[in-house]
N, C-alpha and C positions, 0 to 999 in steps of 0.2 A: 504493500500500500504506500502511495506517495504521501509524504508528510512535509508540508511547507515549514520553513524555519519560523521560530518564535517571532511574534510581532512586538518589537521593542516599544512601539507607540501605544500599545493597548493600555487603557487605564480604567475606563468606566463603561458600563453598558449603555446602549441606546435606550430611549424611552420605552420602546418595545423590543426587548432583547431577543436575539435569535439563538435558540437553544438546540443543540444536537443531543438527541436522547437515544439511549441504548437499553434494550430489555432482553434479558437472557436467564430469567429466574427459573424456568421450567423447560418446556419443550418447544417454545417458539423463540426464534431469533429475530429481533426487529430493530430497525433504526428509523428515526424520524427527525425532521427539522420543523420546529414550531416557533412562531413568534409570540411575543407577549401580548399581541392584540388578538390572539386566538386563531391566527392564520396557520393552517397546516400546509407547509410548502411541499413536503414529500413524506412518504411512509413506505418502507419496504419490510416485508415479513416473510420468513421462511419457516414453514411448519415441518414437523417430523412425524406426522401420523403414520406414514408407511413404515418407518423404522421401529415404532413402538407397538403397532397393531398386533404383531404376533405374540406379544407378551401380555396384552390386555391392559396395559398401563405404561407409565413412563419409566424407563430404565435410566437412572441418573448418569451412569458412565457413557452410555450411548448419546444422551442429550448433550453432555459437556463436550464430547468430541465433535459433534455436529456444529455446536456453537463456534468452536475454534476454526472449523473448515469454512463456514459460510460468512462469518461476521465481517472480515475485511472487504469482501466484495459488496456486502450490503451497505457498508459505510460509503464506499466509493459511489455506489449506485444512487443512494439517497442524496448525496451532495450534488451529483450530476442532475438528478431529477429536479432539484430545487434551483439549479443554476447558480450555486454558490461554491466557494472554496472554504476549506477548513478555517482559513484566516479570517473569514467573514463572520464566523459565529462568535457569540459573546461568552458562551460557557458550554461545557460538555457535561451532560447529566447521564447517570447510569443507575440502574437498580443495584443497590448494595445489600439487599436482603429485604425480607426473608425469602427463602426459596431453596432449591437444590444447590448446595454450596459450590459444587464444581461449576455449574452454569453461571451462578452469580459472579464467581471469581473471574471467569472468562470475560464477561461484559465489563466488569469494573476495571480489570487490568487494562483492557483495550481503551476504556475511557481515560484512564490515567495517562496512558501513553500518548493519546491524542492531545490531551490538555497540556501535558508537559512539552510536547514537540511544538505546539502552536502558541504556547505562552498564554493559555486561557484558564480561567477558573474551573474547578471541578465541583459538581454538585452531586453528592451521594443521596439517592432517593430511596425512601422506603417504598417497596412495591405496593404495600397496602395504602400508602398515601397517594400513590399514583391512581389507584382505583377510587379512593375517597374524593379526590379533586377532579377526576375525569368528567363528571357532569358539568363542571364550571367551564370546561373547554368549549362545549357546544351551547351552553346556556349562560350568556353574560348577565342575565337577570337573577341568577341563583345567588342569593346573599347569605352570609353567615348570620346566625347559626342555623344549621339544618340537622334533621335526624337522618342518619345514614344506616341502611341495612347493607352491610358488606357481605356478600354471599358468593363464595367461590369454591374451587376444588379443595382448597386447604384451609379456608377460614369461613366462619359464620359469626358475625358480630353485629351488634347494634351500638352505634356511637353517636354522640352529639358532637358535631363539627363546629367549633367556634372560630376557627381560623387556621392558617397554615401552621402545622405543628401543634395545634391545640385540639385535643381530642379527649372526650370523656366516655369511657366504655361503660355502657349500661348492661349489656348482656353478651354472652359468648357461648360457644359450644363446650360442653363438658366432655365430649368424646370426638365424634366425627363431624366433619363439615357436610353441608347439604350437597355440595358438588361431588364429594367423595362418595356419598350415598348413591347419587345418580350413576357414577362410574361403576360402582360395585354391583348395582342392580342390573345395569346393562351387561356386565360380565356374567352374572347368574343367568340372565335370560338369553344369553348368546347373541346379543345385539351388536357386539363389536365395540370398537374404540374410535373416537371419544364417546363416552357414555351419555352425556347430557343430551345432545341433539338426537341420539338414537332412541333414547327413552321417550323424549317428547314426541318424536315422529310415530313411535309405536302406540303411544297413548291416544292418538287421534282416533283410532279405530276401536278403542276399548271402553268399557263401562267403569267409571270411577267408583261406583258403589258395589262392584261385583265381589271384591276381595276384602274381607274385614282385616284392616291393618291398624296398628296402634298409632296414636299421636303422642309421642313422648313429651312429658313436661307440660302438656296443654293445661292451662288454668292455674299453674303454679305461680306463686307471688313474685318471683324474680324472672326477668325476661331472658332466661338462658335457653339453650338448645341442646338436644340430644338426638342423634340419628343412628346410633349403633344398634339399638333394639329394633328399629324399623328395618334396617338392613337384614337382621336375622329373621324377621318376620317374612320378608320377601323371599328369602331362601327356603323357609318352611313352606310357603305358599307354592313356590315352584316345584319343590320336591313332592308335594301332595299329588301333583299330576291331574288336578281337577279344574284348573283355571287356564284360560288362554294367555298367551304372552301379552296380548294387547290389554286384556283386563288387568293383569298384574301391573303392567306399566302405568295404566291410567289410574289405578287405585293408589299406587305408590306416589305418583306425581301429586295427586290430590292430598295425600297425607302430608307431604312436604309443604304444599301450599297452605294447608290448614295450620301447620305448626308455625310457619313464617308469619302468617297473618295474626295469629293469636299473640305471639311474642312481640311483634312490632306494635300491635295495638296497646299492649301494656307499656312498652317503652315510650310511646307517645305521651302517656299520662305521667311518666317519670321524668321526661326530658325538660319540661318547662316550655316556655314559648319558643317556637322555631318557625322558620320561614317556609319550610317545605319538607315533605317526605321524599327521600332520595334512595334509590337502590343502585348498586354498582357491583361489579364482579361478574365472573363467568355465568353464574346461575341467573343473573339479571337478564340474560338473553332469552330465558324461557318465557314464552308468551303467557302461559297460565299464571306464572308468578307475577309478571308485570301487571296483568289485568286485575288480579286480586288486590295488589298493593295500590293500584290507581283508585279502585273503589274505596279502599280504606282511607286514602288521603282525601277523597271527595267527601266522605262521611264526616271527616274531622275538619272540613273547611280549609284544607291545605292544598298547595300546589303539589303535583306529583312530577318528579323529575327523574329521568333515566337516560343514560347515554345512548346513542345509536348502537345497534347490535354489535357492530364491529369494534366499538370502543369498550364493550363489556368484557370480552376475552382479553388475554394478555396482548399488549401492543406497546410500541415505543412512543406513540403520540401522547399517551397519558403520562409516560415517564418524562418526556420533554416538557409537557405542560406543568407537571408537578415541579420539575426543575426550574421552570420559568417563574412559577409562583414563589418558590423559595428564594431564587436569585433576586427577584424584584423586592423581596422582603429583607434583603441584605445577607442572605445565607450562602456560604460556600464551604468547601471542606478541604482539608489538607490531603496531599497525595498519598499519605500513609494510612488513610482511613481504611478500616478493615471490612471485609465482606462478612455478613452475618446470616447464619441459617435461621435464626429467630430474632424478631425485632418487633415488639409490640408497639402499637400506636399510642397506647396509654400505659406506660410502664408503672404508673402509680396504682393502677387498678388491682384490687385484691384478687388473689387466685380463687377461682370458684371451687367449692368443695367437690371433690371427686374428679376435677378436670385434669387433663393431661397437659403436656407442654404446649399444645396449640392455644391454650387460654391466654 
């Protein structure tokens, strides 16, 4: 990859800084260029579905090697698509965690090299903050504070977002995330990988009331989640051999929707005044989930905000935008900043009783 020499004249960002963002926390490698005025100049993404499909899930070592192989050409391509040189960017942002540590390190080290070579600041972005701020990339009217349901393959949390770096966690999963439950259900049903879209597609032809499945923690006084028992119930329903794949998929999806709706409804009462109900993360691409939450927001007199479907799954535009928000707020990071496999948005939140490390 060609790297221009450092710019000795660089001093301060433009009013709308240009940020190069890199995402490599799981099985998507992505690079984007985004301005502080919300203009997405370019976005390139390389998926790894074919490499991981035979295993029914992401293999960390395979993912990390793929990031190493594809990232240089993605950076060059994204710069070319935007019609800019590396010297033109104001800062380089990259996911520094949480995620699969091998992949995180590949993206972060690449960002460090680019920042050092070009003499630009580095912004280490929390992947979860990328999701949390992604709705503001496409909705300039979304004001702080807002209640966020962050629901993805590895995380399921309810947070009050008061500003950049200001998060109060109201609820989290005590075991598995909703996205993980979708993936495991798809594997049990033989639907393939990635699981979320496959289960949603199968559910279209099913009866959501056909299979009696549990709604863990429904009605409990704290807005936490649990999906491990639901996964086990899906396995038992499948092994019973009396239900169709479509009915199990539809019943499972409805159970997840019911849990998300109940827990979010409670969090709205605990959060205090907020400007909107927001959903982000990979599971936010599920239309049944979005529709249910939109109804909840309307019932509570709130705006409902969700990113476009392509911004819900892992992407570099959200990392570049989170980097822009942090950079415009005066934040940057030293070149020795460490990659982190775990990185809570609200480190002061108490650990939930019975919760694992994902809390």
